[in-house]
LOLUM-758324 format. One record per residue: residue in three letters; y, z, x of N, C-alpha, C, CB in turn. Coordinates in steps of 0.05 Angstrom, whole numbers, padded with zeros to 5 digits, always signed. Atoms other than C-alpha are relative to their C-alpha. Glycine has a CB too. Layout:
BEGIN
ALAYZXYZXYZXYZX
...
This chain:
BEGIN
UNK+00024+00014+00010-00678+00381+00313-00005+00010-00029-00024+00005+00018
UNK+00006-00006+00028-00696+00378+00239-00029-00004-00006+00018-00017-00019
UNK+00029+00002+00007-00764+00387+00207-00003-00015-00026-00012+00029-00003
UNK+00005+00017+00022-00791+00336+00159-00030+00000-00006+00009-00029+00005
UNK+00028+00004+00007-00857+00324+00123-00005-00028-00011-00010+00022-00020
UNK+00008+00026+00009-00890+00257+00113-00026+00004-00016-00003-00021+00024
UNK+00023-00003+00017-00937+00261+00054-00015-00026-00004+00008+00012-00028
UNK+00017+00023+00004-00996+00213+00050-00008-00001-00030-00025+00000+00019
UNK+00005+00002+00029-01004+00187-00022-00021-00022-00005+00026-00007-00015
UNK+00022+00019+00006-01068+00154-00048+00009-00019-00022-00025+00015-00009
UNK-00008+00020+00020-01067+00094-00096+00004+00012-00028-00022-00021-00001
UNK-00004-00013+00026-01071+00142-00155+00025+00017-00002-00024+00017-00006
UNK-00025-00015-00001-01006+00175-00134-00003+00030+00007+00013-00001-00027
UNK+00005-00028-00008-01038+00240-00109+00004+00003+00030-00028+00008-00008
UNK-00003-00007-00028-01020+00273-00043-00027+00008+00011+00022+00022+00004
UNK+00026-00008-00012-01081+00277+00002+00004+00010+00029-00019-00023+00000
UNK-00005-00010-00027-01048+00298+00068+00029+00000+00007-00016-00016+00021
UNK-00028+00001-00008-00984+00311+00104+00002+00002+00031+00017+00022-00013
UNK-00004-00001-00029-00956+00304+00174+00028+00011+00005-00002-00029+00013
UNK-00026-00012-00006-00901+00348+00202+00014-00017+00022-00004+00029+00010
UNK-00017+00015-00020-00845+00311+00239+00023+00017+00008+00009-00027-00012
UNK-00024-00013-00011-00791+00339+00283+00017-00021+00012-00007+00023+00021
UNK-00017+00023-00007-00733+00290+00290+00029+00009+00002-00003-00023-00020
UNK-00029-00006-00003-00659+00288+00308+00015-00003-00027+00012-00019+00020
UNK-00014+00004+00025-00639+00263+00239-00016-00018-00019+00027-00013+00004
UNK+00014+00015+00020-00657+00223+00177-00009-00028+00010+00018-00003-00024
UNK+00007+00027-00009-00655+00155+00211-00025+00000+00018+00023-00012+00015
UNK+00024-00001-00017-00705+00175+00265-00025+00007-00017+00004+00021+00022
UNK+00022-00007+00017-00749+00208+00212-00011-00023-00016+00008+00023-00019
UNK+00008+00024+00015-00749+00144+00171-00016-00019+00018+00024-00014-00011
UNK+00015+00017-00018-00771+00104+00232-00028+00011+00006+00015-00004+00026
UNK+00026-00012-00005-00827+00153+00247-00018-00002-00024+00004+00030+00008
UNK+00016+00002+00025-00850+00154+00174-00010-00029-00005+00016+00010-00024
UNK+00008+00028+00003-00850+00078+00171-00023-00007+00019+00024-00019+00004
UNK+00021+00005-00020-00894+00077+00233-00027+00013-00008+00008+00011+00026
UNK+00024-00013+00009-00945+00121+00197-00015-00015-00022+00006+00028-00010
UNK+00013+00015+00022-00960+00071+00142-00022-00017+00011+00022-00017-00015
UNK+00023+00017-00006-01029+00041+00149-00010-00013-00025-00023+00016+00015
UNK+00010+00010+00026-01063+00034+00082+00013+00014-00024-00030+00004-00001
UNK-00010-00016+00022-01029+00088+00041+00030+00003+00002-00014+00027-00001
UNK-00028-00005+00002-00959+00102+00018+00007+00026+00014+00009+00001-00030
UNK-00010-00025-00013-00918+00154+00056+00026+00008-00014+00005-00005+00031
UNK-00025-00010+00012-00865+00197+00022+00011+00020+00020-00006+00014-00028
UNK-00013-00017-00020-00816+00229+00071+00018+00020-00014+00016-00017+00020
UNK-00016-00021+00012-00784+00295+00052+00011+00019+00021-00016+00016-00021
UNK-00011-00022-00016-00738+00347+00083+00007+00021-00020+00026-00009+00017
UNK-00002-00022+00019-00742+00413+00046-00006-00011-00028+00028+00013+00001
UNK+00005+00010+00027-00735+00394-00028+00012-00028-00005+00010+00019-00021
UNK-00014+00026+00003-00700+00327-00015-00018-00022+00009+00026+00000+00016
UNK+00016+00024-00007-00737+00261-00017+00017-00019+00016-00012-00014-00025
UNK-00015+00017-00017-00713+00218+00041-00007-00029-00004-00005+00008+00029
UNK+00008+00027+00004-00754+00156+00029-00030-00003-00007+00005-00016+00025
UNK+00027+00006+00006-00818+00123+00006-00007-00026+00015-00004-00003-00032
UNK+00007+00023-00017-00854+00075+00053-00027-00010-00008+00000+00009+00030
UNK+00024+00012+00009-00907+00027+00031-00006-00026+00016+00002-00007-00030
UNK+00006+00023-00016-00944-00026+00071+00006-00026-00015-00030+00000+00008
UNK-00005+00024+00016-00937-00076+00014+00030-00007-00001-00011+00003-00028
UNK-00028+00005+00001-00861-00069+00016+00011-00015+00024+00015+00026-00004
UNK-00009+00014-00024-00857-00099+00085+00017+00018+00018+00016-00024-00007
UNK-00016-00019-00016-00820-00037+00111-00015+00006+00026+00006+00026-00015
UNK+00016-00008-00023-00877-00019+00158-00023-00019+00004-00010+00029-00003
UNK+00023+00017-00007-00924-00068+00192-00012+00013+00025+00008-00030+00004
UNK+00012-00015-00022-00972-00030+00238+00000-00016+00026-00029+00007-00007
UNK+00001+00016-00024-00981-00088+00287+00027-00005+00012-00014-00026-00006
UNK-00027+00006-00010-00907-00101+00292+00013+00025+00013+00018-00011-00022
UNK-00012-00024-00009-00890-00028+00305-00013+00012+00025+00000+00021-00022
UNK+00014-00011-00023-00940-00014+00360+00005-00018+00024-00030+00002-00005
UNK-00004+00017-00024-00929-00037+00432-00024-00018+00005+00005+00018+00024
UNK+00021+00020-00006-00969-00096+00456-00024+00012+00015+00012-00023+00017
UNK+00022-00011-00016-01009-00053+00505-00021+00015-00018+00011+00019+00021
UNK+00019-00012+00018-01042-00019+00445-00024-00019-00004+00013+00007-00028
UNK+00021+00020+00004-01081-00083+00434-00019-00002+00024+00012-00027-00006
UNK+00017+00001-00025-01108-00077+00506-00013+00026+00006+00017-00009+00023
UNK+00014-00025-00004-01135-00007+00496+00016+00022+00013-00025-00004+00016
UNK-00017-00020-00012-01076+00032+00524+00006+00022-00021+00026-00012+00012
UNK-00007-00022+00017-01044+00093+00492+00006-00009-00029+00024+00015+00011
UNK-00005+00006+00028-01042+00095+00416+00029+00006-00008-00019+00016-00017
UNK-00027-00008+00008-00973+00128+00413+00021-00011+00019+00001+00030-00002
UNK-00022+00009-00017-00909+00097+00438+00016+00024+00010+00019-00019-00016
UNK-00017-00022-00010-00861+00139+00479+00019+00010-00022+00016-00008+00025
UNK-00018-00012+00020-00821+00187+00435-00013+00002-00028+00024-00016-00001
UNK+00013-00002+00026-00873+00188+00379+00002+00028-00011-00030-00008+00003
UNK-00003-00025+00014-00870+00243+00328-00023+00019+00008+00000-00004-00031
UNK+00021-00019-00005-00907+00307+00341-00014+00005-00026+00012+00027+00011
UNK+00016-00002+00024-00964+00314+00291-00013+00027+00000-00020-00023-00003
UNK+00013-00026+00002-00987+00383+00267-00013+00001-00028+00020+00023+00004
UNK+00012-00003+00026-01034+00401+00210+00018+00016-00019-00028+00014+00002
UNK-00017-00014+00020-01001+00424+00145-00014+00026-00009+00005-00018-00024
């Protein structure tokens, strides 16, 4: 398992938060980071390497499309296998 950080970036380009991710590899980390996009850009990093930048406007991540249908009916917010979130 590899450790990644998904940085939340405001419209001014400043980091205002981060989420720790533990994933098998870059592809899984990219899927998890894309799922975190709501209103703000997400920059995914592993150590000093930038893996990707995810933005809702780019069409990479659509919150409604990435969540299971049962979310709309008030069930669990997180799909099975969701990233573990820890404060930075």
